N, C-alpha and C positions, 0 to 999 in steps of 0.2 A: 640714599640721600642725594639730592640734587645740589651740586656744588657750584658756586659762582666762579666765573673766570677770575684769574688773579687780579685783573684791573680793578674790579669792584671792591676788593678787599683792601688792597694796598697800593695799586697801580703797578704796572709791570716793569719796574726799573729798580736796580739795586740801590741806586743813589737815594731813592725815595725812602727806603728803610732807614738808611743812615741818617738822612736829613730829619726824618720824623723823630728819631731818637735824640738828635741834638737839639732840635727846636722845641720839642714838647715834653721831654722826660722831666725837665726841671722847670717847666713853664708854670708859673703860678700867677694868680690874679690878686692884686690888692684893690680895695675899694676905690672906685673912681673918685677923682676930685669932684667936689660938689658942683653940679651944674643945674641951673634953673630948669625945672621940668617944663617941657613943651607938650601941650595936649596932643594926643594922637589924632592923626587924620591920614587918610590914604594919600592925600596930596603932599603932606609933609614927608611921609615915608618915601614916596617916589622921588621927590626933589633931592632929599639927602642921598639916596642910593645912586641917583644919577651923578652926583658930584664925586662919588668914589671914582668913577671912570673919567670924568672930565678933569678933575683936579689932579689926579695921580698919574695920568698918562705921562710917560717920559717926555721931556721938553725937546728932545732932539730926535728920538726914534719913534715916539708916540705909541710904544707898546704898553700894555697894562700890567702892573705888578701882580704877581700871584697873590700876595697878601700885603697888608699894611696895618700897623706901623712897622712890623717886622719885615724888613726888605731882604729878599733872598734872590729872586730872579723874576723875569716876566713870564707870563703864561699865554701861549698862543690862543687857547680856548677863551681866556678872560678877554683877550683883545677882540675876539669874535663877538662876545657879549657886549663889549664896549662899543663896537661899531653900530650895533643895533640900538644900544642905549642912546647914542647921539641922535638917532631918529626920534626917539621919545622926547629928548631934550628940545629938539627943534619944534615938535608939535605942541609941547607944553610951554613953549616960550621961556624955558630956562636959559637957552641961548638962541641966537637967531639962526635961521636956515643957512645963511651965508657962513656964519661961524662954524656950524656943524659940518657943512660941506668942505670948508677949508681944512678942518681937523681930519675929516675922513680921507681926503685926498693925500694929506701928509702921511697918514697911517699906511695907506695903500702903497704909496711911493716907497716908503721904508721897507715894506714887505717885499716888494718887487725887486729891490736892489740888494737885498741881503745875499751874502755869498752862499752858493749852493754847490753840491758835489758829493762824491763818495768818501771824502776825508773824515777823519775822526775828530779833528779839532779845527776851530776857526771857521766852522761851517754852520749855516742856519737851517738848511733843508736839502732835500734831494728828491728827484722825480716829482716835484711839485708839492711834496709833503714837507712839513716843518717839524723840528724837534719840539718835544713836549714843553720844555722850559728853555728859555734863552737868557744869557747873562744880561744884567741890567745895563751895562755900559756899551758892549759891542754887539749885542743881540746875536750871539753865536751859541752853539750847543753848550748847555750847562752840564759840566762834568760828563757822565756817561749815560745821560738820559736817552730814551728811545725816540726814533722818528715815529711820531704817533698818528695813527689813522683817525681815531676819534677826536683828538684835539685839533687836528687839521680840519676834520669835518665841522666841528663847531666854529672854527675860524672861518671856513668857507661859507657856512650858513650866514654869519654876520656880513661877510663880503657880498653875498648875493642879495642880502637885504639892502645894502648900500646901492648896489647896482639898480635895483628896482625902484627905490625911493627917490634917489637923486636923478630925476629924468628931465631936468630943466634944459632950456636951450641956451646955456651959457658955457664958457670954456671950462669952468671948474666942474660942473655937473656932467658935462660930456666926457671929461677926463676920468671922472669917477666911474662912469659907466664902462668906458673902454678898459680901464685898468682892472676893474672888478672882473670883467669878462675874461681878460687875459690870465689873471691869477687862477680863476676857476678852471679854465681850459688847460692850464699847465699841469694840473694834478693828474698823475698817471694812476688812476684808480685800478686799472687792470694789472699794473705791476704788483699791487698789494694783494691781489687775488691768489688763492691757493688752488690746488687741484681738486679740492672738495667744493669748489665754487663758493667759498666763504672768504671774507676779508681777514687778513692777519691783523692783529692788534697793533703791531709795530715792527720796527726793524732796527738793528744795531749794526753799525759798520764793522764792529769787532766780531760779530757772530751770526749775522744774517737775521732772518725773520724770527720774531718772538713765537715760540711754540704755543700760542694761544690765539684762537680765532673768534670772530664775532658770531655768537649764536643768540637767537631770540630767547627771551624778550628783554630789552633794556633800552637805553637811550640812543642806541645806534641806528634807529629807524631813519633819521634824517641823513645819516652817513650813507646808508644804502640807497636811499632815494636819489641823492646827489650823484652817487657813483653810477647808478643805472641811467640817469638822465644826461650824463656827460656826452657832448657831441664829439669829443676828441679821444677820450680813453675810457669808454664805458665798460662796465662789467655786465655779464648777461642778465637779462630780466629774470632768468631762472634762479638767480641768487636770492630773490625775494621768497620764493617758495621754499628754498633750502633753509632760509632764516626762520620762516614760520613753522617749519617741521619740528623745531626744537622747543616750541612753546609748551608751557605747563598750564593747562586749564584746570582750575580747582576752586574750591570754596574755602575762604578764610575769614573768620570773624563775621560770618553771615553774608559775605559778598563773594559772588561767583565771577571770576575774571581770570585773565592771564596773570600768572603769579610772578612777581619780582619784588624783592624786599625793600631796597632803598627807594625812597620816593623819587629820586632824581631820574630813575629809569622810566617813570611815568610822566615826567615833566619836560625834559630837555628838547626832544623832537617837537613837542607841542608848542614850544616857544615860537617856532617859525612855520609850522604847518598846522592849519586848521583841519583837524580830523573829524569834525562834526559833520555827520551826514554823508561821509564817503566811506566806502568799504572795499577791502580786498576780498579775495575768495575765502580766506579763513574767517574773517569777521561776518561774512554773509551767512556762513554755516552756524554762527553763534547768535545771529539776530541783533547784534549791537555794532557800534563803531569803536575806534580806539579812544575817542574822547570819553565815551561812557565807561570804557574799561578803566581809564585813569580816575574817573569819578569814583568808581567802586573801590579801586585800590586805595585811594586817599581815605575813604570812609573806613576801610579795614585797618589802615595804619592808625587812624584816630581811635577806633574802637579798641584796638590792642592796647593803646596807651591808657585808655579809660579803665580797661580791665586790670592793667598794671600787674601782671603776674609776678614780677620781680620786686614789687613793692618799692619802686624808685620814688624818691621825694619829688613832689611837685607835679607829677603826672595827673592829668584829668581832662575833662571835656574841653577846657580852654587852654590846655598846655600839652602839646603833642607835636610830633613831627620828627620821624626817624629817617635819616638819610645820610649821605656821605658828608663828613664835616670834621673839624678839629675835635679833640677830646682832651681830658685833663692829664692823662698819664697812662703809660702802659705798665700796669702793676695790679696785684691782687691785694685787697684789704678786707678786713672783717667789718661788715656792716650789719648792725642788728643781730649780732651773733652768728652770722653766716659769711662765708667767703664770697666776695664780690669782685669780679674781674672788670677792670677799666682799660680803656684803649686811648691812644693818642689819635692821629688821623686814621679814620676808618669809615667804610661804608656800613652804616647802621640801618636796620630795617626789620620788617616782620612780614612773613608770608607763610604759606602752608608748608613749604619745604625748608625754610631756614629763618631763624631769628637771631639777630645780632643786636643786643640791647645792653648798654652799660649805664643807662640813666642820662645820656647826653641828648639834649633836644637842640635842634637847629631851626632858627626862624625861616631859613630858606625852604625847609620842608613844607612849611605852611604857605609862605609867600609864593613859591613856585607852583603851588596847587590851587591858587586863587580862582581861576576860571571854573575849575571842576566843582568846587563847593564854596561859593562866595560867602555865604553867611557864616559857615563854620570857620573859614579862614580869616575873614575880617574880624570876627569876634575874638579869635585866638590871638591874632596880631595885636589887637588893641589891649588885650589882657596882658600879654608879654610886655608891651610898651609901658603900660601903666604900673605894672607890678614890679618890674625889674629895671626901670628906666636908668637909674644911676649906674648900674654895672653892665647893662646889656645894650644900651642905646648911646650912640655918639654922633659926631658930626656927619658921618656917612651912613646913618641908619642903624640897622641891627648889626652888632658884632656877630661873629660866626656861630657861636654855640655856647651852651651852659649846661652844667650838671650839678644839681642841688644835692645829689646823693654823695658826691665826692667832698666830704667834710674832713679837713685836716687842720692842724694848728695854723697853717698858712692860708687856708681857705675856709674859715669858720662859717661863712655864709653859703658855702658851696663854690664850685669852680665856675668862673666866667672868663671866656676867651678875651684876650687883649687885641686880637686881630680881626680884621675884615678880610674875607677871601673873595677875589674877583669872580671865581667860578660859582660862588654861592650868591653874590650880590646880583649877578645878571638875571637869573630866573625871577627874582623878586620884582624888579622894576618892569621887566618885559611881560611877565604873565599878568601882573596887575593891570598893565596898560591894555593887554589883549582883552581882559574881561571888561574894562571900561569902554574901549573904543574899537577893539579888534585891529589895532594899528598894524602890528607885525604880520598878523594873519592876512590882512588885506594887501599889504605890500607884497608878500610872497605869492599871493594868488596871481600876481602879474608876472612872476618870474618864469620864463619859458622852460628853464632847466628843472625846476621843481615840478611844474605841471607835467613835463615829459616823463620825469622819473616816476611820478605817481601813476600815470597812465600805463607805462610799460610794466610796472609792478602789478597791474591788474586792478587798480582802484577805479571805482565808478560811483556815480550818484552825486547828489547835492550840488555844491558849487562847481565841482569838476566837470559836470555835464552841461552847465549853463553857458 
């Protein structure tokens, strides 16, 4: 049995287990107050999702909350998605370019001036990396969370998108470029590298590096590309081949591709890198690219939900999407005469070597896959919007997740999350925009560090050779 690293199941921090139990074990949903139904459109979905980041960023430190309306801490990964979302907002005229630039600069300034060092408390980062979650008020380490490589990577991807988009000849945009460059150059990727030429998942000041390393295939592609492309603290290009050596190539639900069960692993790196038409050595041997790989994986995830072997309520051709998300509860119940295990926050998914499925569907699983299968994703998002509008849709677009199989006296219609999650809102707006205009892809094609990282990792062809 191929087991996922701890990160994908629960995230590698003790506080996360405790927090999930507190936040979700007793979390129930009451029907939403009546709201006039607004017709679905991709424009309406993008606009609402953008405002999650624009409206909810802290007014003094400009970091993005991990979730809302339950306020716990800010998420550095969500802040990375937010920085890229501001670019969409400027292009879609939700805000002006000047407003987006000013907000971006304030965010970067806050990140640059956060306290750093080896301490256990009152510190935001170390060696250029940031702690997974930061307190809402002082933006310092939340409880005993880890210094996170992947969450720093997602933050840096957002920062590099700001660097390449805001290229105007004015003081604000020049400052954005310089500060983005400095933040990226400050990350000591080589410090996070282990003797096996793989990146550690994180570090605790109390105990050192987390004994889990990044192995392919998952969402850390963009992390490795940025680490390889660094001009100041690069990791060896050989790290990419080490990464690829752990791939599982197999067939699941009629789709042959690299296996990974949560859809997020097939989405996150594609938010910032256009993998269409470019190939590394591994993909050359398979005759496809990573974009096609994600297209197939998305279809396999959808096909599994259509087959619905666990007989979960609501699953079908226009209701699918298994990925990391909130869940109703961590408990076992009798459903249709059989024991059914439910989870709170967990990475759900389905592939040839592992299935984690408790009946919870996440709209981000669909929205984040939008470019890979536009028709299937658009039709599914519309169906979710139209069918479950009162409980699933709100002022910031789709709430995080729902589970129609989890029926109790408190949730007679099934469970619907009360929260939006920044980590899940980001892929929705950014991947939809990539399908519509290629915005983030085109921005990042101009970034010298992304291009350098791809080339050193052995990618060739397509736009990379032009």
